[in-house]
mmCIF file as Biopython writes it, N, C-alpha, C and O atoms, coordinates in Angstrom:
data_model
#
loop_
_atom_site.group_PDB
_atom_site.id
_atom_site.type_symbol
_atom_site.label_atom_id
_atom_site.label_alt_id
_atom_site.label_comp_id
_atom_site.label_asym_id
_atom_site.label_entity_id
_atom_site.label_seq_id
_atom_site.pdbx_PDB_ins_code
_atom_site.Cartn_x
_atom_site.Cartn_y
_atom_site.Cartn_z
_atom_site.occupancy
_atom_site.B_iso_or_equiv
_atom_site.auth_seq_id
_atom_site.auth_asym_id
_atom_site.pdbx_PDB_model_num
ATOM 1   N N  . LYS A ? 1  ? 8.595   -18.347 12.878  1.0 0.0 1  A 1 
ATOM 2   C CA . LYS A ? 1  ? 8.654   -19.654 13.490  1.0 0.0 1  A 1 
ATOM 3   C C  . LYS A ? 1  ? 7.518   -20.545 12.999  1.0 0.0 1  A 1 
ATOM 4   O O  . LYS A ? 1  ? 7.663   -21.765 12.928  1.0 0.0 1  A 1 
ATOM 5   N N  . ALA A ? 2  ? 6.392   -19.930 12.662  1.0 0.0 2  A 1 
ATOM 6   C CA . ALA A ? 2  ? 5.230   -20.698 12.234  1.0 0.0 2  A 1 
ATOM 7   C C  . ALA A ? 2  ? 5.282   -21.034 10.751  1.0 0.0 2  A 1 
ATOM 8   O O  . ALA A ? 2  ? 4.403   -21.734 10.248  1.0 0.0 2  A 1 
ATOM 9   N N  . GLY A ? 3  ? 6.299   -20.547 10.039  1.0 0.0 3  A 1 
ATOM 10  C CA . GLY A ? 3  ? 6.419   -20.842 8.621   1.0 0.0 3  A 1 
ATOM 11  C C  . GLY A ? 3  ? 5.553   -19.986 7.717   1.0 0.0 3  A 1 
ATOM 12  O O  . GLY A ? 3  ? 5.324   -20.329 6.557   1.0 0.0 3  A 1 
ATOM 13  N N  . LEU A ? 4  ? 5.070   -18.867 8.251   1.0 0.0 4  A 1 
ATOM 14  C CA . LEU A ? 4  ? 4.231   -17.976 7.456   1.0 0.0 4  A 1 
ATOM 15  C C  . LEU A ? 4  ? 5.095   -17.045 6.615   1.0 0.0 4  A 1 
ATOM 16  O O  . LEU A ? 4  ? 6.125   -16.551 7.073   1.0 0.0 4  A 1 
ATOM 17  N N  . ALA A ? 5  ? 4.668   -16.817 5.398   1.0 0.0 5  A 1 
ATOM 18  C CA . ALA A ? 5  ? 5.378   -15.883 4.525   1.0 0.0 5  A 1 
ATOM 19  C C  . ALA A ? 5  ? 5.007   -14.453 4.917   1.0 0.0 5  A 1 
ATOM 20  O O  . ALA A ? 5  ? 3.882   -14.185 5.337   1.0 0.0 5  A 1 
ATOM 21  N N  . PHE A ? 6  ? 5.965   -13.544 4.775   1.0 0.0 6  A 1 
ATOM 22  C CA . PHE A ? 6  ? 5.680   -12.143 5.044   1.0 0.0 6  A 1 
ATOM 23  C C  . PHE A ? 6  ? 6.506   -11.291 4.098   1.0 0.0 6  A 1 
ATOM 24  O O  . PHE A ? 6  ? 7.491   -11.752 3.522   1.0 0.0 6  A 1 
ATOM 25  N N  . THR A ? 7  ? 6.095   -10.056 3.947   1.0 0.0 7  A 1 
ATOM 26  C CA . THR A ? 7  ? 6.784   -9.098  3.092   1.0 0.0 7  A 1 
ATOM 27  C C  . THR A ? 7  ? 6.913   -7.797  3.859   1.0 0.0 7  A 1 
ATOM 28  O O  . THR A ? 7  ? 6.018   -7.422  4.617   1.0 0.0 7  A 1 
ATOM 29  N N  . GLU A ? 8  ? 8.019   -7.115  3.663   1.0 0.0 8  A 1 
ATOM 30  C CA . GLU A ? 8  ? 8.233   -5.815  4.278   1.0 0.0 8  A 1 
ATOM 31  C C  . GLU A ? 8  ? 8.363   -4.764  3.186   1.0 0.0 8  A 1 
ATOM 32  O O  . GLU A ? 8  ? 8.935   -5.022  2.127   1.0 0.0 8  A 1 
ATOM 33  N N  . TYR A ? 9  ? 7.831   -3.584  3.451   1.0 0.0 9  A 1 
ATOM 34  C CA . TYR A ? 9  ? 7.940   -2.462  2.527   1.0 0.0 9  A 1 
ATOM 35  C C  . TYR A ? 9  ? 8.472   -1.255  3.283   1.0 0.0 9  A 1 
ATOM 36  O O  . TYR A ? 9  ? 8.010   -0.949  4.382   1.0 0.0 9  A 1 
ATOM 37  N N  . ALA A ? 10 ? 9.437   -0.576  2.698   1.0 0.0 10 A 1 
ATOM 38  C CA . ALA A ? 10 ? 9.943   0.661   3.288   1.0 0.0 10 A 1 
ATOM 39  C C  . ALA A ? 10 ? 8.841   1.712   3.220   1.0 0.0 10 A 1 
ATOM 40  O O  . ALA A ? 10 ? 8.029   1.694   2.295   1.0 0.0 10 A 1 
ATOM 41  N N  . PRO A ? 11 ? 8.803   2.620   4.178   1.0 0.0 11 A 1 
ATOM 42  C CA . PRO A ? 11 ? 7.754   3.651   4.161   1.0 0.0 11 A 1 
ATOM 43  C C  . PRO A ? 11 ? 7.693   4.440   2.858   1.0 0.0 11 A 1 
ATOM 44  O O  . PRO A ? 11 ? 6.605   4.764   2.382   1.0 0.0 11 A 1 
ATOM 45  N N  . ASN A ? 12 ? 8.851   4.751   2.275   1.0 0.0 12 A 1 
ATOM 46  C CA . ASN A ? 12 ? 8.816   5.536   1.038   1.0 0.0 12 A 1 
ATOM 47  C C  . ASN A ? 12 ? 8.259   4.727   -0.131  1.0 0.0 12 A 1 
ATOM 48  O O  . ASN A ? 12 ? 7.734   5.316   -1.075  1.0 0.0 12 A 1 
ATOM 49  N N  . VAL A ? 13 ? 8.355   3.389   -0.100  1.0 0.0 13 A 1 
ATOM 50  C CA . VAL A ? 13 ? 7.756   2.553   -1.148  1.0 0.0 13 A 1 
ATOM 51  C C  . VAL A ? 13 ? 6.232   2.608   -1.040  1.0 0.0 13 A 1 
ATOM 52  O O  . VAL A ? 13 ? 5.535   2.721   -2.048  1.0 0.0 13 A 1 
ATOM 53  N N  . VAL A ? 14 ? 5.728   2.527   0.176   1.0 0.0 14 A 1 
ATOM 54  C CA . VAL A ? 14 ? 4.279   2.605   0.387   1.0 0.0 14 A 1 
ATOM 55  C C  . VAL A ? 14 ? 3.779   3.978   -0.057  1.0 0.0 14 A 1 
ATOM 56  O O  . VAL A ? 14 ? 2.772   4.078   -0.758  1.0 0.0 14 A 1 
ATOM 57  N N  . LYS A ? 15 ? 4.477   5.026   0.347   1.0 0.0 15 A 1 
ATOM 58  C CA . LYS A ? 15 ? 4.066   6.388   -0.012  1.0 0.0 15 A 1 
ATOM 59  C C  . LYS A ? 15 ? 4.114   6.603   -1.515  1.0 0.0 15 A 1 
ATOM 60  O O  . LYS A ? 15 ? 3.234   7.253   -2.079  1.0 0.0 15 A 1 
ATOM 61  N N  . LYS A ? 16 ? 5.138   6.059   -2.170  1.0 0.0 16 A 1 
ATOM 62  C CA . LYS A ? 16 ? 5.247   6.217   -3.625  1.0 0.0 16 A 1 
ATOM 63  C C  . LYS A ? 16 ? 4.125   5.459   -4.338  1.0 0.0 16 A 1 
ATOM 64  O O  . LYS A ? 16 ? 3.577   5.942   -5.329  1.0 0.0 16 A 1 
ATOM 65  N N  . THR A ? 17 ? 3.789   4.289   -3.838  1.0 0.0 17 A 1 
ATOM 66  C CA . THR A ? 17 ? 2.711   3.501   -4.436  1.0 0.0 17 A 1 
ATOM 67  C C  . THR A ? 17 ? 1.371   4.213   -4.301  1.0 0.0 17 A 1 
ATOM 68  O O  . THR A ? 17 ? 0.571   4.211   -5.237  1.0 0.0 17 A 1 
ATOM 69  N N  . ILE A ? 18 ? 1.123   4.817   -3.155  1.0 0.0 18 A 1 
ATOM 70  C CA . ILE A ? 18 ? -0.161  5.461   -2.894  1.0 0.0 18 A 1 
ATOM 71  C C  . ILE A ? 18 ? -0.252  6.854   -3.505  1.0 0.0 18 A 1 
ATOM 72  O O  . ILE A ? 18 ? -1.251  7.196   -4.138  1.0 0.0 18 A 1 
ATOM 73  N N  . GLY A ? 19 ? 0.782   7.647   -3.315  1.0 0.0 19 A 1 
ATOM 74  C CA . GLY A ? 19 ? 0.701   9.053   -3.712  1.0 0.0 19 A 1 
ATOM 75  C C  . GLY A ? 19 ? 1.540   9.450   -4.901  1.0 0.0 19 A 1 
ATOM 76  O O  . GLY A ? 19 ? 1.492   10.601  -5.334  1.0 0.0 19 A 1 
ATOM 77  N N  . GLY A ? 20 ? 2.319   8.509   -5.447  1.0 0.0 20 A 1 
ATOM 78  C CA . GLY A ? 20 ? 3.135   8.826   -6.604  1.0 0.0 20 A 1 
ATOM 79  C C  . GLY A ? 20 ? 4.485   9.429   -6.267  1.0 0.0 20 A 1 
ATOM 80  O O  . GLY A ? 20 ? 5.303   9.663   -7.157  1.0 0.0 20 A 1 
ATOM 81  N N  . THR A ? 21 ? 4.723   9.681   -4.993  1.0 0.0 21 A 1 
ATOM 82  C CA . THR A ? 21 ? 6.004   10.211  -4.540  1.0 0.0 21 A 1 
ATOM 83  C C  . THR A ? 21 ? 6.303   9.630   -3.165  1.0 0.0 21 A 1 
ATOM 84  O O  . THR A ? 21 ? 5.388   9.218   -2.452  1.0 0.0 21 A 1 
ATOM 85  N N  . GLY A ? 22 ? 7.560   9.595   -2.793  1.0 0.0 22 A 1 
ATOM 86  C CA . GLY A ? 22 ? 7.942   9.043   -1.501  1.0 0.0 22 A 1 
ATOM 87  C C  . GLY A ? 22 ? 7.782   10.018  -0.360  1.0 0.0 22 A 1 
ATOM 88  O O  . GLY A ? 22 ? 8.211   9.734   0.759   1.0 0.0 22 A 1 
ATOM 89  N N  . ARG A ? 23 ? 7.167   11.176  -0.620  1.0 0.0 23 A 1 
ATOM 90  C CA . ARG A ? 23 ? 7.044   12.218  0.409   1.0 0.0 23 A 1 
ATOM 91  C C  . ARG A ? 23 ? 5.588   12.590  0.670   1.0 0.0 23 A 1 
ATOM 92  O O  . ARG A ? 23 ? 5.260   13.772  0.768   1.0 0.0 23 A 1 
ATOM 93  N N  . VAL A ? 24 ? 4.735   11.620  0.779   1.0 0.0 24 A 1 
ATOM 94  C CA . VAL A ? 24 ? 3.310   11.858  1.021   1.0 0.0 24 A 1 
ATOM 95  C C  . VAL A ? 24 ? 3.088   12.097  2.515   1.0 0.0 24 A 1 
ATOM 96  O O  . VAL A ? 24 ? 3.575   11.335  3.350   1.0 0.0 24 A 1 
ATOM 97  N N  . GLU A ? 25 ? 2.364   13.138  2.841   1.0 0.0 25 A 1 
ATOM 98  C CA . GLU A ? 25 ? 2.012   13.439  4.237   1.0 0.0 25 A 1 
ATOM 99  C C  . GLU A ? 25 ? 0.827   12.568  4.663   1.0 0.0 25 A 1 
ATOM 100 O O  . GLU A ? 25 ? 0.138   11.985  3.826   1.0 0.0 25 A 1 
ATOM 101 N N  . LYS A ? 26 ? 0.604   12.490  5.980   1.0 0.0 26 A 1 
ATOM 102 C CA . LYS A ? 26 ? -0.485  11.661  6.521   1.0 0.0 26 A 1 
ATOM 103 C C  . LYS A ? 26 ? -1.845  12.063  5.956   1.0 0.0 26 A 1 
ATOM 104 O O  . LYS A ? 26 ? -2.641  11.191  5.608   1.0 0.0 26 A 1 
ATOM 105 N N  . ALA A ? 27 ? -2.127  13.341  5.860   1.0 0.0 27 A 1 
ATOM 106 C CA . ALA A ? 27 ? -3.428  13.805  5.352   1.0 0.0 27 A 1 
ATOM 107 C C  . ALA A ? 27 ? -3.605  13.413  3.891   1.0 0.0 27 A 1 
ATOM 108 O O  . ALA A ? 27 ? -4.695  13.012  3.482   1.0 0.0 27 A 1 
ATOM 109 N N  . GLN A ? 28 ? -2.547  13.525  3.110   1.0 0.0 28 A 1 
ATOM 110 C CA . GLN A ? 28 ? -2.624  13.150  1.701   1.0 0.0 28 A 1 
ATOM 111 C C  . GLN A ? 28 ? -2.801  11.640  1.559   1.0 0.0 28 A 1 
ATOM 112 O O  . GLN A ? 28 ? -3.508  11.177  0.664   1.0 0.0 28 A 1 
ATOM 113 N N  . ASN A ? 29 ? -2.164  10.879  2.436   1.0 0.0 29 A 1 
ATOM 114 C CA . ASN A ? 29 ? -2.328  9.424   2.430   1.0 0.0 29 A 1 
ATOM 115 C C  . ASN A ? 29 ? -3.791  9.055   2.663   1.0 0.0 29 A 1 
ATOM 116 O O  . ASN A ? 29 ? -4.342  8.216   1.950   1.0 0.0 29 A 1 
ATOM 117 N N  . ARG A ? 30 ? -4.424  9.680   3.662   1.0 0.0 30 A 1 
ATOM 118 C CA . ARG A ? 30 ? -5.840  9.395   3.944   1.0 0.0 30 A 1 
ATOM 119 C C  . ARG A ? 30 ? -6.721  9.777   2.767   1.0 0.0 30 A 1 
ATOM 120 O O  . ARG A ? 30 ? -7.668  9.061   2.441   1.0 0.0 30 A 1 
ATOM 121 N N  . MET A ? 31 ? -6.415  10.907  2.121   1.0 0.0 31 A 1 
ATOM 122 C CA . MET A ? 31 ? -7.195  11.353  0.968   1.0 0.0 31 A 1 
ATOM 123 C C  . MET A ? 31 ? -7.054  10.361  -0.182  1.0 0.0 31 A 1 
ATOM 124 O O  . MET A ? 31 ? -8.046  10.025  -0.828  1.0 0.0 31 A 1 
ATOM 125 N N  . MET A ? 32 ? -5.845  9.891   -0.445  1.0 0.0 32 A 1 
ATOM 126 C CA . MET A ? 32 ? -5.622  8.951   -1.545  1.0 0.0 32 A 1 
ATOM 127 C C  . MET A ? 32 ? -6.278  7.596   -1.266  1.0 0.0 32 A 1 
ATOM 128 O O  . MET A ? 32 ? -6.761  6.942   -2.190  1.0 0.0 32 A 1 
ATOM 129 N N  . ILE A ? 33 ? -6.296  7.180   -0.018  1.0 0.0 33 A 1 
ATOM 130 C CA . ILE A ? 33 ? -6.994  5.939   0.334   1.0 0.0 33 A 1 
ATOM 131 C C  . ILE A ? 33 ? -8.479  6.101   0.024   1.0 0.0 33 A 1 
ATOM 132 O O  . ILE A ? 33 ? -9.115  5.161   -0.452  1.0 0.0 33 A 1 
ATOM 133 N N  . GLY A ? 34 ? -9.034  7.275   0.287   1.0 0.0 34 A 1 
ATOM 134 C CA . GLY A ? 34 ? -10.435 7.544   -0.056  1.0 0.0 34 A 1 
ATOM 135 C C  . GLY A ? 34 ? -10.694 7.487   -1.543  1.0 0.0 34 A 1 
ATOM 136 O O  . GLY A ? 34 ? -11.769 7.071   -1.975  1.0 0.0 34 A 1 
ATOM 137 N N  . VAL A ? 35 ? -9.710  7.905   -2.336  1.0 0.0 35 A 1 
ATOM 138 C CA . VAL A ? 35 ? -9.844  7.847   -3.799  1.0 0.0 35 A 1 
ATOM 139 C C  . VAL A ? 35 ? -9.727  6.403   -4.289  1.0 0.0 35 A 1 
ATOM 140 O O  . VAL A ? 35 ? -10.519 5.950   -5.115  1.0 0.0 35 A 1 
ATOM 141 N N  . LEU A ? 36 ? -8.727  5.690   -3.767  1.0 0.0 36 A 1 
ATOM 142 C CA . LEU A ? 36 ? -8.473  4.320   -4.224  1.0 0.0 36 A 1 
ATOM 143 C C  . LEU A ? 36 ? -9.494  3.317   -3.687  1.0 0.0 36 A 1 
ATOM 144 O O  . LEU A ? 36 ? -9.847  2.351   -4.362  1.0 0.0 36 A 1 
ATOM 145 N N  . LEU A ? 37 ? -9.956  3.561   -2.476  1.0 0.0 37 A 1 
ATOM 146 C CA . LEU A ? 37 ? -10.917 2.656   -1.826  1.0 0.0 37 A 1 
ATOM 147 C C  . LEU A ? 37 ? -12.106 3.481   -1.332  1.0 0.0 37 A 1 
ATOM 148 O O  . LEU A ? 37 ? -12.204 3.771   -0.140  1.0 0.0 37 A 1 
ATOM 149 N N  . PRO A ? 38 ? -13.010 3.859   -2.239  1.0 0.0 38 A 1 
ATOM 150 C CA . PRO A ? 38 ? -14.086 4.798   -1.876  1.0 0.0 38 A 1 
ATOM 151 C C  . PRO A ? 38 ? -14.976 4.343   -0.717  1.0 0.0 38 A 1 
ATOM 152 O O  . PRO A ? 38 ? -15.514 5.183   0.004   1.0 0.0 38 A 1 
ATOM 153 N N  . LYS A ? 39 ? -15.138 3.058   -0.530  1.0 0.0 39 A 1 
ATOM 154 C CA . LYS A ? 39 ? -16.001 2.589   0.556   1.0 0.0 39 A 1 
ATOM 155 C C  . LYS A ? 39 ? -15.273 2.510   1.887   1.0 0.0 39 A 1 
ATOM 156 O O  . LYS A ? 39 ? -15.895 2.327   2.934   1.0 0.0 39 A 1 
ATOM 157 N N  . ALA A ? 40 ? -13.950 2.649   1.846   1.0 0.0 40 A 1 
ATOM 158 C CA . ALA A ? 40 ? -13.176 2.624   3.092   1.0 0.0 40 A 1 
ATOM 159 C C  . ALA A ? 40 ? -13.305 3.964   3.798   1.0 0.0 40 A 1 
ATOM 160 O O  . ALA A ? 40 ? -13.310 5.018   3.163   1.0 0.0 40 A 1 
ATOM 161 N N  . ASP A ? 41 ? -13.407 3.909   5.099   1.0 0.0 41 A 1 
ATOM 162 C CA . ASP A ? 41 ? -13.495 5.122   5.901   1.0 0.0 41 A 1 
ATOM 163 C C  . ASP A ? 41 ? -12.592 4.966   7.124   1.0 0.0 41 A 1 
ATOM 164 O O  . ASP A ? 41 ? -13.072 4.770   8.240   1.0 0.0 41 A 1 
ATOM 165 N N  . PRO A ? 42 ? -11.268 5.055   6.898   1.0 0.0 42 A 1 
ATOM 166 C CA . PRO A ? 42 ? -10.360 4.877   8.036   1.0 0.0 42 A 1 
ATOM 167 C C  . PRO A ? 42 ? -10.573 5.971   9.075   1.0 0.0 42 A 1 
ATOM 168 O O  . PRO A ? 42 ? -10.555 7.159   8.754   1.0 0.0 42 A 1 
ATOM 169 N N  . GLN A ? 43 ? -10.773 5.562   10.306  1.0 0.0 43 A 1 
ATOM 170 C CA . GLN A ? 43 ? -11.064 6.507   11.384  1.0 0.0 43 A 1 
ATOM 171 C C  . GLN A ? 43 ? -9.802  7.093   12.007  1.0 0.0 43 A 1 
ATOM 172 O O  . GLN A ? 43 ? -9.866  8.117   12.688  1.0 0.0 43 A 1 
ATOM 173 N N  . THR A ? 44 ? -8.665  6.460   11.784  1.0 0.0 44 A 1 
ATOM 174 C CA . THR A ? 44 ? -7.403  6.934   12.356  1.0 0.0 44 A 1 
ATOM 175 C C  . THR A ? 44 ? -6.321  6.922   11.287  1.0 0.0 44 A 1 
ATOM 176 O O  . THR A ? 44 ? -6.473  6.310   10.230  1.0 0.0 44 A 1 
ATOM 177 N N  . GLU A ? 45 ? -5.228  7.609   11.585  1.0 0.0 45 A 1 
ATOM 178 C CA . GLU A ? 45 ? -4.096  7.591   10.663  1.0 0.0 45 A 1 
ATOM 179 C C  . GLU A ? 45 ? -3.485  6.194   10.582  1.0 0.0 45 A 1 
ATOM 180 O O  . GLU A ? 45 ? -3.005  5.784   9.525   1.0 0.0 45 A 1 
ATOM 181 N N  . ASP A ? 46 ? -3.504  5.469   11.691  1.0 0.0 46 A 1 
ATOM 182 C CA . ASP A ? 46 ? -2.983  4.102   11.683  1.0 0.0 46 A 1 
ATOM 183 C C  . ASP A ? 46 ? -3.812  3.206   10.759  1.0 0.0 46 A 1 
ATOM 184 O O  . ASP A ? 46 ? -3.264  2.366   10.044  1.0 0.0 46 A 1 
ATOM 185 N N  . ALA A ? 47 ? -5.123  3.388   10.778  1.0 0.0 47 A 1 
ATOM 186 C CA . ALA A ? 47 ? -5.989  2.604   9.896   1.0 0.0 47 A 1 
ATOM 187 C C  . ALA A ? 47 ? -5.725  2.954   8.435   1.0 0.0 47 A 1 
ATOM 188 O O  . ALA A ? 47 ? -5.702  2.065   7.584   1.0 0.0 47 A 1 
ATOM 189 N N  . ALA A ? 48 ? -5.528  4.223   8.135   1.0 0.0 48 A 1 
ATOM 190 C CA . ALA A ? 48 ? -5.203  4.644   6.770   1.0 0.0 48 A 1 
ATOM 191 C C  . ALA A ? 48 ? -3.854  4.084   6.351   1.0 0.0 48 A 1 
ATOM 192 O O  . ALA A ? 48 ? -3.687  3.663   5.207   1.0 0.0 48 A 1 
ATOM 193 N N  . ASP A ? 49 ? -2.886  4.075   7.267   1.0 0.0 49 A 1 
ATOM 194 C CA . ASP A ? 49 ? -1.578  3.486   6.970   1.0 0.0 49 A 1 
ATOM 195 C C  . ASP A ? 49 ? -1.703  1.995   6.667   1.0 0.0 49 A 1 
ATOM 196 O O  . ASP A ? 49 ? -1.072  1.494   5.736   1.0 0.0 49 A 1 
ATOM 197 N N  . ALA A ? 50 ? -2.505  1.292   7.443   1.0 0.0 50 A 1 
ATOM 198 C CA . ALA A ? 50 ? -2.694  -0.146  7.220   1.0 0.0 50 A 1 
ATOM 199 C C  . ALA A ? 50 ? -3.309  -0.406  5.844   1.0 0.0 50 A 1 
ATOM 200 O O  . ALA A ? 50 ? -2.892  -1.326  5.140   1.0 0.0 50 A 1 
ATOM 201 N N  . LEU A ? 51 ? -4.287  0.392   5.467   1.0 0.0 51 A 1 
ATOM 202 C CA . LEU A ? 51 ? -4.891  0.241   4.143   1.0 0.0 51 A 1 
ATOM 203 C C  . LEU A ? 51 ? -3.887  0.585   3.046   1.0 0.0 51 A 1 
ATOM 204 O O  . LEU A ? 51 ? -3.885  -0.049  1.991   1.0 0.0 51 A 1 
ATOM 205 N N  . ALA A ? 52 ? -3.042  1.572   3.281   1.0 0.0 52 A 1 
ATOM 206 C CA . ALA A ? 52 ? -2.017  1.936   2.304   1.0 0.0 52 A 1 
ATOM 207 C C  . ALA A ? 52 ? -1.031  0.790   2.106   1.0 0.0 52 A 1 
ATOM 208 O O  . ALA A ? 52 ? -0.613  0.514   0.981   1.0 0.0 52 A 1 
ATOM 209 N N  . ILE A ? 53 ? -0.664  0.130   3.184   1.0 0.0 53 A 1 
ATOM 210 C CA . ILE A ? 53 ? 0.236   -1.020  3.080   1.0 0.0 53 A 1 
ATOM 211 C C  . ILE A ? 53 ? -0.439  -2.160  2.324   1.0 0.0 53 A 1 
ATOM 212 O O  . ILE A ? 53 ? 0.202   -2.834  1.518   1.0 0.0 53 A 1 
ATOM 213 N N  . ALA A ? 54 ? -1.715  -2.376  2.576   1.0 0.0 54 A 1 
ATOM 214 C CA . ALA A ? 54 ? -2.449  -3.429  1.860   1.0 0.0 54 A 1 
ATOM 215 C C  . ALA A ? 54 ? -2.516  -3.137  0.365   1.0 0.0 54 A 1 
ATOM 216 O O  . ALA A ? 54 ? -2.332  -4.039  -0.452  1.0 0.0 54 A 1 
ATOM 217 N N  . VAL A ? 55 ? -2.778  -1.882  0.001   1.0 0.0 55 A 1 
ATOM 218 C CA . VAL A ? 55 ? -2.817  -1.495  -1.416  1.0 0.0 55 A 1 
ATOM 219 C C  . VAL A ? 55 ? -1.435  -1.669  -2.036  1.0 0.0 55 A 1 
ATOM 220 O O  . VAL A ? 55 ? -1.313  -2.164  -3.156  1.0 0.0 55 A 1 
ATOM 221 N N  . CYS A ? 56 ? -0.407  -1.269  -1.317  1.0 0.0 56 A 1 
ATOM 222 C CA . CYS A ? 56 ? 0.968   -1.420  -1.797  1.0 0.0 56 A 1 
ATOM 223 C C  . CYS A ? 56 ? 1.287   -2.893  -2.033  1.0 0.0 56 A 1 
ATOM 224 O O  . CYS A ? 56 ? 1.851   -3.247  -3.069  1.0 0.0 56 A 1 
ATOM 225 N N  . HIS A ? 57 ? 0.935   -3.741  -1.094  1.0 0.0 57 A 1 
ATOM 226 C CA . HIS A ? 57 ? 1.198   -5.172  -1.232  1.0 0.0 57 A 1 
ATOM 227 C C  . HIS A ? 57 ? 0.458   -5.758  -2.438  1.0 0.0 57 A 1 
ATOM 228 O O  . HIS A ? 57 ? 1.031   -6.527  -3.209  1.0 0.0 57 A 1 
ATOM 229 N N  . ALA A ? 58 ? -0.796  -5.396  -2.594  1.0 0.0 58 A 1 
ATOM 230 C CA . ALA A ? 58 ? -1.572  -5.893  -3.735  1.0 0.0 58 A 1 
ATOM 231 C C  . ALA A ? 58 ? -0.940  -5.444  -5.048  1.0 0.0 58 A 1 
ATOM 232 O O  . ALA A ? 58 ? -0.858  -6.223  -5.997  1.0 0.0 58 A 1 
ATOM 233 N N  . HIS A ? 59 ? -0.500  -4.205  -5.105  1.0 0.0 59 A 1 
ATOM 234 C CA . HIS A ? 59 ? 0.124   -3.677  -6.317  1.0 0.0 59 A 1 
ATOM 235 C C  . HIS A ? 59 ? 1.423   -4.409  -6.637  1.0 0.0 59 A 1 
ATOM 236 O O  . HIS A ? 59 ? 1.637   -4.829  -7.774  1.0 0.0 59 A 1 
ATOM 237 N N  . HIS A ? 60 ? 2.281   -4.562  -5.649  1.0 0.0 60 A 1 
ATOM 238 C CA . HIS A ? 60 ? 3.575   -5.192  -5.883  1.0 0.0 60 A 1 
ATOM 239 C C  . HIS A ? 60 ? 3.451   -6.695  -6.101  1.0 0.0 60 A 1 
ATOM 240 O O  . HIS A ? 60 ? 4.233   -7.278  -6.851  1.0 0.0 60 A 1 
ATOM 241 N N  . ARG A ? 61 ? 2.489   -7.316  -5.462  1.0 0.0 61 A 1 
ATOM 242 C CA . ARG A ? 61 ? 2.277   -8.752  -5.670  1.0 0.0 61 A 1 
ATOM 243 C C  . ARG A ? 61 ? 1.795   -9.012  -7.092  1.0 0.0 61 A 1 
ATOM 244 O O  . ARG A ? 61 ? 2.249   -9.955  -7.740  1.0 0.0 61 A 1 
ATOM 245 N N  . THR A ? 62 ? 0.874   -8.175  -7.582  1.0 0.0 62 A 1 
ATOM 246 C CA . THR A ? 62 ? 0.382   -8.307  -8.945  1.0 0.0 62 A 1 
ATOM 247 C C  . THR A ? 62 ? 1.513   -8.088  -9.947  1.0 0.0 62 A 1 
ATOM 248 O O  . THR A ? 62 ? 1.624   -8.821  -10.930 1.0 0.0 62 A 1 
ATOM 249 N N  . SER A ? 63 ? 2.347   -7.088  -9.702  1.0 0.0 63 A 1 
ATOM 250 C CA . SER A ? 63 ? 3.472   -6.816  -10.604 1.0 0.0 63 A 1 
ATOM 251 C C  . SER A ? 63 ? 4.427   -7.994  -10.638 1.0 0.0 63 A 1 
ATOM 252 O O  . SER A ? 63 ? 4.903   -8.370  -11.709 1.0 0.0 63 A 1 
ATOM 253 N N  . ALA A ? 64 ? 4.716   -8.582  -9.491  1.0 0.0 64 A 1 
ATOM 254 C CA . ALA A ? 64 ? 5.620   -9.733  -9.429  1.0 0.0 64 A 1 
ATOM 255 C C  . ALA A ? 64 ? 5.035   -10.925 -10.164 1.0 0.0 64 A 1 
ATOM 256 O O  . ALA A ? 64 ? 5.755   -11.644 -10.856 1.0 0.0 64 A 1 
ATOM 257 N N  . MET A ? 65 ? 3.723   -11.140 -10.018 1.0 0.0 65 A 1 
ATOM 258 C CA . MET A ? 65 ? 3.082   -12.271 -10.711 1.0 0.0 65 A 1 
ATOM 259 C C  . MET A ? 65 ? 3.120   -12.063 -12.210 1.0 0.0 65 A 1 
ATOM 260 O O  . MET A ? 65 ? 3.360   -13.017 -12.950 1.0 0.0 65 A 1 
ATOM 261 N N  . LEU A ? 66 ? 2.888   -10.836 -12.688 1.0 0.0 66 A 1 
ATOM 262 C CA . LEU A ? 66 ? 2.944   -10.555 -14.117 1.0 0.0 66 A 1 
ATOM 263 C C  . LEU A ? 66 ? 4.344   -10.763 -14.667 1.0 0.0 66 A 1 
ATOM 264 O O  . LEU A ? 66 ? 4.506   -11.313 -15.756 1.0 0.0 66 A 1 
ATOM 265 N N  . LYS A ? 67 ? 5.356   -10.330 -13.929 1.0 0.0 67 A 1 
ATOM 266 C CA . LYS A ? 67 ? 6.743   -10.532 -14.361 1.0 0.0 67 A 1 
ATOM 267 C C  . LYS A ? 67 ? 7.049   -12.018 -14.498 1.0 0.0 67 A 1 
ATOM 268 O O  . LYS A ? 67 ? 7.714   -12.429 -15.448 1.0 0.0 67 A 1 
ATOM 269 N N  . ALA A ? 68 ? 6.570   -12.824 -13.557 1.0 0.0 68 A 1 
ATOM 270 C CA . ALA A ? 68 ? 6.816   -14.251 -13.592 1.0 0.0 68 A 1 
ATOM 271 C C  . ALA A ? 68 ? 6.138   -14.902 -14.795 1.0 0.0 68 A 1 
ATOM 272 O O  . ALA A ? 68 ? 6.696   -15.811 -15.409 1.0 0.0 68 A 1 
ATOM 273 N N  . VAL A ? 69 ? 4.945   -14.442 -15.129 1.0 0.0 69 A 1 
ATOM 274 C CA . VAL A ? 69 ? 4.208   -15.019 -16.253 1.0 0.0 69 A 1 
ATOM 275 C C  . VAL A ? 69 ? 4.861   -14.622 -17.578 1.0 0.0 69 A 1 
ATOM 276 O O  . VAL A ? 69 ? 4.937   -15.434 -18.501 1.0 0.0 69 A 1 
ATOM 277 N N  . LEU A ? 70 ? 5.330   -13.382 -17.673 1.0 0.0 70 A 1 
ATOM 278 C CA . LEU A ? 70 ? 5.902   -12.873 -18.922 1.0 0.0 70 A 1 
ATOM 279 C C  . LEU A ? 70 ? 7.349   -13.317 -19.122 1.0 0.0 70 A 1 
ATOM 280 O O  . LEU A ? 70 ? 7.878   -13.215 -20.229 1.0 0.0 70 A 1 
ATOM 281 N N  . ALA A ? 71 ? 7.989   -13.804 -18.071 1.0 0.0 71 A 1 
ATOM 282 C CA . ALA A ? 71 ? 9.404   -14.196 -18.193 1.0 0.0 71 A 1 
ATOM 283 C C  . ALA A ? 71 ? 9.580   -15.542 -18.831 1.0 0.0 71 A 1 
ATOM 284 O O  . ALA A ? 71 ? 10.709  -16.002 -18.999 1.0 0.0 71 A 1 
#
């Protein structure tokens, strides 16, 4: 209603972006967030999930921008 843009990602897309497969467990997700974002220290699984979604969005947004530039 406010006119804000948003994007949705299926859980398996986020898992594939973070762990290389769509079947990443919660513990593996937290470990990969530690590898990708060494200064991040998510205290909960929800916090690790939020960071995983942010990394996924950054990855897919960059890919979309590159496709637009190269097209």
